[in-house]
Backbone as XML, in Angstrom:
<?xml version="1.0"?>
<chain id="A" units="angstrom">
  <residue number="1" name="MET">
    <atom name="N" x="44.255" y="161.476" z="104.779"/>
    <atom name="CA" x="44.365" y="162.157" z="106.112"/>
    <atom name="C" x="43.367" y="163.262" z="106.090"/>
  </residue>
  <residue number="2" name="SER">
    <atom name="N" x="42.632" y="163.460" z="107.152"/>
    <atom name="CA" x="41.624" y="164.592" z="107.130"/>
    <atom name="C" x="42.396" y="165.984" z="107.437"/>
  </residue>
  <residue number="3" name="ASP">
    <atom name="N" x="41.645" y="167.087" z="107.147"/>
    <atom name="CA" x="42.206" y="168.392" z="107.357"/>
    <atom name="C" x="42.646" y="168.598" z="108.771"/>
  </residue>
  <residue number="4" name="PHE">
    <atom name="N" x="41.776" y="167.982" z="109.710"/>
    <atom name="CA" x="42.170" y="168.104" z="111.151"/>
    <atom name="C" x="43.542" y="167.453" z="111.436"/>
  </residue>
  <residue number="5" name="LEU">
    <atom name="N" x="43.739" y="166.163" z="110.924"/>
    <atom name="CA" x="44.929" y="165.555" z="111.172"/>
    <atom name="C" x="46.153" y="166.267" z="110.463"/>
  </residue>
  <residue number="6" name="ASP">
    <atom name="N" x="45.879" y="166.868" z="109.283"/>
    <atom name="CA" x="46.882" y="167.584" z="108.572"/>
    <atom name="C" x="47.443" y="168.650" z="109.435"/>
  </residue>
  <residue number="7" name="ALA">
    <atom name="N" x="46.493" y="169.391" z="110.108"/>
    <atom name="CA" x="46.886" y="170.560" z="110.931"/>
    <atom name="C" x="47.665" y="170.158" z="112.161"/>
  </residue>
  <residue number="8" name="GLU">
    <atom name="N" x="47.392" y="168.899" z="112.628"/>
    <atom name="CA" x="48.062" y="168.503" z="113.895"/>
    <atom name="C" x="49.367" y="167.679" z="113.556"/>
  </residue>
  <residue number="9" name="ALA">
    <atom name="N" x="49.645" y="167.401" z="112.330"/>
    <atom name="CA" x="50.819" y="166.592" z="111.992"/>
    <atom name="C" x="52.011" y="167.445" z="112.176"/>
  </residue>
  <residue number="10" name="LEU">
    <atom name="N" x="53.091" y="166.852" z="112.673"/>
    <atom name="CA" x="54.427" y="167.482" z="112.761"/>
    <atom name="C" x="55.252" y="167.008" z="111.574"/>
  </residue>
  <residue number="11" name="VAL">
    <atom name="N" x="55.854" y="167.981" z="110.906"/>
    <atom name="CA" x="56.681" y="167.648" z="109.705"/>
    <atom name="C" x="58.099" y="168.297" z="109.898"/>
  </residue>
  <residue number="12" name="ALA">
    <atom name="N" x="58.983" y="167.751" z="109.168"/>
    <atom name="CA" x="60.325" y="168.422" z="109.037"/>
    <atom name="C" x="60.109" y="169.507" z="108.023"/>
  </residue>
  <residue number="13" name="ALA">
    <atom name="N" x="60.839" y="170.715" z="108.271"/>
    <atom name="CA" x="60.651" y="171.822" z="107.377"/>
    <atom name="C" x="61.905" y="172.593" z="107.300"/>
  </residue>
  <residue number="14" name="ARG">
    <atom name="N" x="62.112" y="173.088" z="106.072"/>
    <atom name="CA" x="63.242" y="173.975" z="105.811"/>
    <atom name="C" x="62.848" y="175.193" z="104.987"/>
  </residue>
  <residue number="15" name="PHE">
    <atom name="N" x="63.271" y="176.332" z="105.418"/>
    <atom name="CA" x="62.964" y="177.617" z="104.871"/>
    <atom name="C" x="64.182" y="178.253" z="104.342"/>
  </residue>
  <residue number="16" name="THR">
    <atom name="N" x="64.160" y="178.786" z="103.080"/>
    <atom name="CA" x="65.296" y="179.416" z="102.486"/>
    <atom name="C" x="64.878" y="180.785" z="102.054"/>
  </residue>
  <residue number="17" name="VAL">
    <atom name="N" x="65.560" y="181.760" z="102.558"/>
    <atom name="CA" x="65.213" y="183.152" z="102.275"/>
    <atom name="C" x="66.336" y="183.846" z="101.613"/>
  </residue>
  <residue number="18" name="SER">
    <atom name="N" x="66.061" y="184.413" z="100.371"/>
    <atom name="CA" x="66.994" y="185.279" z="99.631"/>
    <atom name="C" x="66.532" y="186.797" z="99.831"/>
  </residue>
  <residue number="19" name="ALA">
    <atom name="N" x="67.525" y="187.597" z="100.257"/>
    <atom name="CA" x="67.115" y="189.005" z="100.537"/>
    <atom name="C" x="68.239" y="189.893" z="100.388"/>
  </residue>
  <residue number="20" name="ASP">
    <atom name="N" x="67.974" y="191.241" z="100.325"/>
    <atom name="CA" x="68.937" y="192.182" z="100.352"/>
    <atom name="C" x="69.663" y="192.158" z="101.687"/>
  </residue>
  <residue number="21" name="ALA">
    <atom name="N" x="70.962" y="192.306" z="101.632"/>
    <atom name="CA" x="71.747" y="192.175" z="102.895"/>
    <atom name="C" x="71.584" y="193.520" z="103.709"/>
  </residue>
  <residue number="22" name="PHE">
    <atom name="N" x="71.118" y="193.449" z="104.932"/>
    <atom name="CA" x="71.055" y="194.556" z="105.815"/>
    <atom name="C" x="71.216" y="194.053" z="107.271"/>
  </residue>
  <residue number="23" name="PRO">
    <atom name="N" x="71.591" y="194.910" z="108.140"/>
    <atom name="CA" x="71.952" y="194.513" z="109.543"/>
    <atom name="C" x="70.822" y="193.731" z="110.293"/>
  </residue>
  <residue number="24" name="GLY">
    <atom name="N" x="69.587" y="194.113" z="110.146"/>
    <atom name="CA" x="68.500" y="193.604" z="110.950"/>
    <atom name="C" x="67.852" y="192.315" z="110.302"/>
  </residue>
  <residue number="25" name="LEU">
    <atom name="N" x="68.406" y="191.821" z="109.200"/>
    <atom name="CA" x="67.726" y="190.775" z="108.437"/>
    <atom name="C" x="67.617" y="189.462" z="109.345"/>
  </residue>
  <residue number="26" name="LEU">
    <atom name="N" x="68.603" y="189.011" z="109.903"/>
    <atom name="CA" x="68.571" y="187.726" z="110.600"/>
    <atom name="C" x="67.649" y="187.734" z="111.793"/>
  </residue>
  <residue number="27" name="SER">
    <atom name="N" x="67.529" y="188.860" z="112.554"/>
    <atom name="CA" x="66.628" y="188.884" z="113.639"/>
    <atom name="C" x="65.182" y="188.935" z="113.090"/>
  </residue>
  <residue number="28" name="ARG">
    <atom name="N" x="64.963" y="189.534" z="111.927"/>
    <atom name="CA" x="63.641" y="189.504" z="111.374"/>
    <atom name="C" x="63.247" y="188.213" z="110.797"/>
  </residue>
  <residue number="29" name="VAL">
    <atom name="N" x="64.202" y="187.406" z="110.249"/>
    <atom name="CA" x="63.977" y="186.117" z="109.802"/>
    <atom name="C" x="63.575" y="185.197" z="110.905"/>
  </residue>
  <residue number="30" name="LEU">
    <atom name="N" x="64.240" y="185.312" z="112.013"/>
    <atom name="CA" x="63.882" y="184.348" z="113.125"/>
    <atom name="C" x="62.598" y="184.725" z="113.946"/>
  </residue>
  <residue number="31" name="GLU">
    <atom name="N" x="62.118" y="185.965" z="113.803"/>
    <atom name="CA" x="60.952" y="186.443" z="114.494"/>
    <atom name="C" x="59.708" y="185.580" z="114.292"/>
  </residue>
  <residue number="32" name="PRO">
    <atom name="N" x="59.331" y="185.157" z="113.087"/>
    <atom name="CA" x="58.093" y="184.306" z="112.879"/>
    <atom name="C" x="58.245" y="182.970" z="113.626"/>
  </residue>
  <residue number="33" name="PHE">
    <atom name="N" x="59.426" y="182.463" z="113.862"/>
    <atom name="CA" x="59.595" y="181.246" z="114.579"/>
    <atom name="C" x="59.416" y="181.471" z="116.143"/>
  </residue>
  <residue number="34" name="ALA">
    <atom name="N" x="60.066" y="182.521" z="116.558"/>
    <atom name="CA" x="60.019" y="182.897" z="117.989"/>
    <atom name="C" x="58.582" y="183.151" z="118.431"/>
  </residue>
  <residue number="35" name="LYS">
    <atom name="N" x="57.817" y="183.903" z="117.627"/>
    <atom name="CA" x="56.536" y="184.299" z="118.103"/>
    <atom name="C" x="55.519" y="183.076" z="118.118"/>
  </residue>
  <residue number="36" name="ARG">
    <atom name="N" x="55.927" y="181.962" z="117.495"/>
    <atom name="CA" x="55.103" y="180.705" z="117.535"/>
    <atom name="C" x="55.775" y="179.667" z="118.453"/>
  </residue>
  <residue number="37" name="ASP">
    <atom name="N" x="56.724" y="180.137" z="119.264"/>
    <atom name="CA" x="57.432" y="179.170" z="120.191"/>
    <atom name="C" x="58.133" y="177.997" z="119.524"/>
  </residue>
  <residue number="38" name="LEU">
    <atom name="N" x="58.586" y="178.277" z="118.345"/>
    <atom name="CA" x="59.407" y="177.251" z="117.511"/>
    <atom name="C" x="60.906" y="177.524" z="117.647"/>
  </residue>
  <residue number="39" name="ILE">
    <atom name="N" x="61.674" y="176.477" z="117.971"/>
    <atom name="CA" x="63.093" y="176.652" z="118.072"/>
    <atom name="C" x="63.735" y="175.925" z="116.928"/>
  </residue>
  <residue number="40" name="PRO">
    <atom name="N" x="64.417" y="176.688" z="116.024"/>
    <atom name="CA" x="65.053" y="176.095" z="114.894"/>
    <atom name="C" x="66.182" y="175.118" z="115.270"/>
  </residue>
  <residue number="41" name="ASP">
    <atom name="N" x="66.312" y="174.047" z="114.522"/>
    <atom name="CA" x="67.429" y="173.058" z="114.709"/>
    <atom name="C" x="68.661" y="173.531" z="113.891"/>
  </residue>
  <residue number="42" name="LEU">
    <atom name="N" x="68.447" y="174.322" z="112.882"/>
    <atom name="CA" x="69.539" y="174.817" z="112.072"/>
    <atom name="C" x="69.314" y="176.237" z="111.626"/>
  </residue>
  <residue number="43" name="VAL">
    <atom name="N" x="70.231" y="177.139" z="111.725"/>
    <atom name="CA" x="70.195" y="178.456" z="111.196"/>
    <atom name="C" x="71.530" y="178.670" z="110.486"/>
  </residue>
  <residue number="44" name="ARG">
    <atom name="N" x="71.475" y="179.042" z="109.221"/>
    <atom name="CA" x="72.691" y="179.231" z="108.439"/>
    <atom name="C" x="72.449" y="180.492" z="107.554"/>
  </residue>
  <residue number="45" name="ALA">
    <atom name="N" x="73.394" y="181.403" z="107.503"/>
    <atom name="CA" x="73.310" y="182.577" z="106.660"/>
    <atom name="C" x="74.571" y="182.830" z="105.991"/>
  </residue>
  <residue number="46" name="THR">
    <atom name="N" x="74.547" y="183.195" z="104.674"/>
    <atom name="CA" x="75.749" y="183.562" z="103.871"/>
    <atom name="C" x="75.449" y="184.768" z="103.141"/>
  </residue>
  <residue number="47" name="ARG">
    <atom name="N" x="76.442" y="185.619" z="103.001"/>
    <atom name="CA" x="76.329" y="186.817" z="102.206"/>
    <atom name="C" x="76.705" y="186.473" z="100.799"/>
  </residue>
  <residue number="48" name="GLU">
    <atom name="N" x="75.921" y="186.986" z="99.876"/>
    <atom name="CA" x="76.215" y="186.743" z="98.442"/>
    <atom name="C" x="76.125" y="188.060" z="97.690"/>
  </residue>
  <residue number="49" name="GLY">
    <atom name="N" x="77.284" y="188.787" z="97.693"/>
    <atom name="CA" x="77.327" y="190.062" z="97.035"/>
    <atom name="C" x="76.450" y="191.095" z="97.839"/>
  </residue>
  <residue number="50" name="ASP">
    <atom name="N" x="75.552" y="191.752" z="97.189"/>
    <atom name="CA" x="74.725" y="192.625" z="97.936"/>
    <atom name="C" x="73.472" y="191.997" z="98.572"/>
  </residue>
  <residue number="51" name="GLY">
    <atom name="N" x="73.453" y="190.657" z="98.428"/>
    <atom name="CA" x="72.278" y="189.898" z="98.978"/>
    <atom name="C" x="72.766" y="189.014" z="100.146"/>
  </residue>
  <residue number="52" name="MET">
    <atom name="N" x="71.831" y="188.346" z="100.718"/>
    <atom name="CA" x="72.066" y="187.328" z="101.760"/>
    <atom name="C" x="71.088" y="186.169" z="101.554"/>
  </residue>
  <residue number="53" name="ARG">
    <atom name="N" x="71.559" y="184.983" z="101.890"/>
    <atom name="CA" x="70.802" y="183.855" z="101.901"/>
    <atom name="C" x="70.739" y="183.219" z="103.285"/>
  </residue>
  <residue number="54" name="ALA">
    <atom name="N" x="69.560" y="183.007" z="103.811"/>
    <atom name="CA" x="69.371" y="182.479" z="105.121"/>
    <atom name="C" x="68.527" y="181.214" z="105.085"/>
  </residue>
  <residue number="55" name="GLU">
    <atom name="N" x="68.994" y="180.176" z="105.736"/>
    <atom name="CA" x="68.255" y="178.916" z="105.847"/>
    <atom name="C" x="67.845" y="178.604" z="107.263"/>
  </residue>
  <residue number="56" name="VAL">
    <atom name="N" x="66.691" y="178.224" z="107.567"/>
    <atom name="CA" x="66.251" y="177.867" z="108.840"/>
    <atom name="C" x="65.486" y="176.482" z="108.693"/>
  </residue>
  <residue number="57" name="ALA">
    <atom name="N" x="65.943" y="175.513" z="109.473"/>
    <atom name="CA" x="65.401" y="174.205" z="109.413"/>
    <atom name="C" x="64.912" y="173.704" z="110.823"/>
  </residue>
  <residue number="58" name="LEU">
    <atom name="N" x="63.764" y="172.964" z="110.829"/>
    <atom name="CA" x="63.219" y="172.443" z="111.992"/>
    <atom name="C" x="62.981" y="170.874" z="111.749"/>
  </residue>
  <residue number="59" name="HIS">
    <atom name="N" x="63.388" y="170.108" z="112.721"/>
    <atom name="CA" x="63.143" y="168.641" z="112.541"/>
    <atom name="C" x="61.630" y="168.355" z="112.753"/>
  </residue>
  <residue number="60" name="ALA">
    <atom name="N" x="60.929" y="169.153" z="113.462"/>
    <atom name="CA" x="59.474" y="168.940" z="113.674"/>
    <atom name="C" x="58.786" y="170.216" z="113.918"/>
  </residue>
  <residue number="61" name="MET">
    <atom name="N" x="57.785" y="170.562" z="113.065"/>
    <atom name="CA" x="56.938" y="171.664" z="113.373"/>
    <atom name="C" x="55.533" y="171.370" z="112.921"/>
  </residue>
  <residue number="62" name="PRO">
    <atom name="N" x="54.526" y="171.997" z="113.404"/>
    <atom name="CA" x="53.110" y="171.737" z="113.020"/>
    <atom name="C" x="53.002" y="172.028" z="111.555"/>
  </residue>
  <residue number="63" name="LEU">
    <atom name="N" x="52.437" y="171.093" z="110.839"/>
    <atom name="CA" x="52.173" y="171.284" z="109.325"/>
    <atom name="C" x="51.367" y="172.565" z="109.103"/>
  </residue>
  <residue number="64" name="GLY">
    <atom name="N" x="50.393" y="172.835" z="109.915"/>
    <atom name="CA" x="49.569" y="174.069" z="109.749"/>
    <atom name="C" x="50.304" y="175.353" z="109.880"/>
  </residue>
  <residue number="65" name="MET">
    <atom name="N" x="51.500" y="175.385" z="110.448"/>
    <atom name="CA" x="52.290" y="176.579" z="110.637"/>
    <atom name="C" x="53.222" y="176.864" z="109.505"/>
  </residue>
  <residue number="66" name="VAL">
    <atom name="N" x="53.495" y="175.839" z="108.635"/>
    <atom name="CA" x="54.502" y="176.021" z="107.625"/>
    <atom name="C" x="54.121" y="177.154" z="106.642"/>
  </residue>
  <residue number="67" name="HIS">
    <atom name="N" x="52.861" y="177.153" z="106.153"/>
    <atom name="CA" x="52.535" y="178.280" z="105.258"/>
    <atom name="C" x="52.337" y="179.663" z="105.926"/>
  </residue>
  <residue number="68" name="LEU">
    <atom name="N" x="52.104" y="179.585" z="107.222"/>
    <atom name="CA" x="51.996" y="180.901" z="107.962"/>
    <atom name="C" x="53.437" y="181.505" z="108.147"/>
  </residue>
  <residue number="69" name="VAL">
    <atom name="N" x="54.380" y="180.637" z="108.499"/>
    <atom name="CA" x="55.757" y="181.082" z="108.619"/>
    <atom name="C" x="56.291" y="181.674" z="107.273"/>
  </residue>
  <residue number="70" name="ALA">
    <atom name="N" x="56.038" y="180.882" z="106.213"/>
    <atom name="CA" x="56.530" y="181.254" z="104.938"/>
    <atom name="C" x="55.954" y="182.661" z="104.509"/>
  </residue>
  <residue number="71" name="GLY">
    <atom name="N" x="54.692" y="182.812" z="104.769"/>
    <atom name="CA" x="54.068" y="184.019" z="104.486"/>
    <atom name="C" x="54.698" y="185.195" z="105.249"/>
  </residue>
  <residue number="72" name="ASN">
    <atom name="N" x="54.864" y="184.970" z="106.522"/>
    <atom name="CA" x="55.534" y="186.021" z="107.377"/>
    <atom name="C" x="56.959" y="186.372" z="106.803"/>
  </residue>
  <residue number="73" name="LEU">
    <atom name="N" x="57.691" y="185.343" z="106.418"/>
    <atom name="CA" x="59.067" y="185.588" z="105.913"/>
    <atom name="C" x="58.941" y="186.340" z="104.630"/>
  </residue>
  <residue number="74" name="GLY">
    <atom name="N" x="58.029" y="186.187" z="103.758"/>
    <atom name="CA" x="57.850" y="186.843" z="102.513"/>
    <atom name="C" x="57.438" y="188.330" z="102.702"/>
  </residue>
  <residue number="75" name="GLN">
    <atom name="N" x="56.941" y="188.678" z="103.870"/>
    <atom name="CA" x="56.559" y="190.069" z="104.164"/>
    <atom name="C" x="57.680" y="190.949" z="104.633"/>
  </residue>
  <residue number="76" name="ILE">
    <atom name="N" x="58.809" y="190.329" z="104.916"/>
    <atom name="CA" x="59.985" y="191.142" z="105.436"/>
    <atom name="C" x="60.443" y="192.071" z="104.322"/>
  </residue>
  <residue number="77" name="ILE">
    <atom name="N" x="60.601" y="193.283" z="104.663"/>
    <atom name="CA" x="61.125" y="194.242" z="103.587"/>
    <atom name="C" x="62.516" y="193.794" z="103.095"/>
  </residue>
  <residue number="78" name="GLY">
    <atom name="N" x="62.720" y="193.761" z="101.843"/>
    <atom name="CA" x="63.978" y="193.398" z="101.341"/>
    <atom name="C" x="64.096" y="191.883" z="100.880"/>
  </residue>
  <residue number="79" name="VAL">
    <atom name="N" x="63.101" y="191.072" z="101.358"/>
    <atom name="CA" x="63.108" y="189.702" z="100.876"/>
    <atom name="C" x="62.757" y="189.605" z="99.422"/>
  </residue>
  <residue number="80" name="ARG">
    <atom name="N" x="63.585" y="188.882" z="98.680"/>
    <atom name="CA" x="63.353" y="188.687" z="97.282"/>
    <atom name="C" x="62.652" y="187.392" z="97.035"/>
  </residue>
  <residue number="81" name="ARG">
    <atom name="N" x="62.839" y="186.317" z="97.802"/>
    <atom name="CA" x="62.321" y="185.049" z="97.534"/>
    <atom name="C" x="62.302" y="184.208" z="98.883"/>
  </residue>
  <residue number="82" name="VAL">
    <atom name="N" x="61.204" y="183.359" z="98.947"/>
    <atom name="CA" x="61.146" y="182.488" z="100.117"/>
    <atom name="C" x="60.786" y="181.113" z="99.578"/>
  </residue>
  <residue number="83" name="GLU">
    <atom name="N" x="61.485" y="180.053" z="99.996"/>
    <atom name="CA" x="61.201" y="178.682" z="99.611"/>
    <atom name="C" x="60.947" y="177.984" z="100.892"/>
  </residue>
  <residue number="84" name="ALA">
    <atom name="N" x="59.810" y="177.250" z="100.944"/>
    <atom name="CA" x="59.435" y="176.370" z="102.101"/>
    <atom name="C" x="59.381" y="174.970" z="101.617"/>
  </residue>
  <residue number="85" name="MET">
    <atom name="N" x="60.092" y="174.067" z="102.236"/>
    <atom name="CA" x="59.990" y="172.662" z="101.929"/>
    <atom name="C" x="59.529" y="171.912" z="103.168"/>
  </residue>
  <residue number="86" name="GLU">
    <atom name="N" x="58.546" y="170.971" z="102.988"/>
    <atom name="CA" x="58.101" y="170.178" z="104.051"/>
    <atom name="C" x="58.660" y="168.765" z="103.792"/>
  </residue>
  <residue number="87" name="GLY">
    <atom name="N" x="59.107" y="168.131" z="104.814"/>
    <atom name="CA" x="59.502" y="166.737" z="104.752"/>
    <atom name="C" x="58.459" y="165.745" z="105.132"/>
  </residue>
  <residue number="88" name="ARG">
    <atom name="N" x="58.894" y="164.664" z="105.549"/>
    <atom name="CA" x="57.962" y="163.592" z="105.964"/>
    <atom name="C" x="57.245" y="163.934" z="107.214"/>
  </residue>
  <residue number="89" name="VAL">
    <atom name="N" x="56.064" y="163.384" z="107.452"/>
    <atom name="CA" x="55.400" y="163.560" z="108.671"/>
    <atom name="C" x="56.157" y="162.817" z="109.793"/>
  </residue>
  <residue number="90" name="VAL">
    <atom name="N" x="56.552" y="163.570" z="110.859"/>
    <atom name="CA" x="57.280" y="163.008" z="111.938"/>
    <atom name="C" x="56.322" y="162.209" z="112.858"/>
  </residue>
  <residue number="91" name="ARG">
    <atom name="N" x="55.291" y="162.871" z="113.260"/>
    <atom name="CA" x="54.293" y="162.150" z="114.126"/>
    <atom name="C" x="53.077" y="163.189" z="114.254"/>
  </residue>
  <residue number="92" name="LEU">
    <atom name="N" x="52.044" y="162.678" z="114.815"/>
    <atom name="CA" x="50.858" y="163.468" z="115.073"/>
    <atom name="C" x="51.084" y="164.141" z="116.420"/>
  </residue>
  <residue number="93" name="ALA">
    <atom name="N" x="50.729" y="165.344" z="116.578"/>
    <atom name="CA" x="50.851" y="166.084" z="117.877"/>
    <atom name="C" x="49.907" y="165.440" z="118.842"/>
  </residue>
  <residue number="94" name="ALA">
    <atom name="N" x="50.379" y="165.332" z="120.112"/>
    <atom name="CA" x="49.490" y="164.732" z="121.158"/>
    <atom name="C" x="48.491" y="165.727" z="121.654"/>
  </residue>
</chain>
C-alpha cells in the first residue's frame, strides 16, 4: 500500500492513557478527538489509587491521525503512559 493510501485508510483504534487522577483529565483526554471531529465509540475510565486509566476506542478513524492523537494524549500534564493500538483496515476513505 502506498503512503497516500495509508493516510486515507480507516482503521479501528484503541487508546489507553494512564495518568495522575485529577478533575480535568477526562475532558483533556477527549479534546484531541473532538478537535479532529472524531466521535469515540467507547470511552471508559477507572480510578486506580492515585492514578486513572482511560480508554478511548473508535471503530474507524483515519490511519494518519492515530499517531497525531497519541502524541497529543502524551502531552497532557500528568499523563504517565499512552498506548495506541490500530486494528485492521476498515476501508479506504472516499
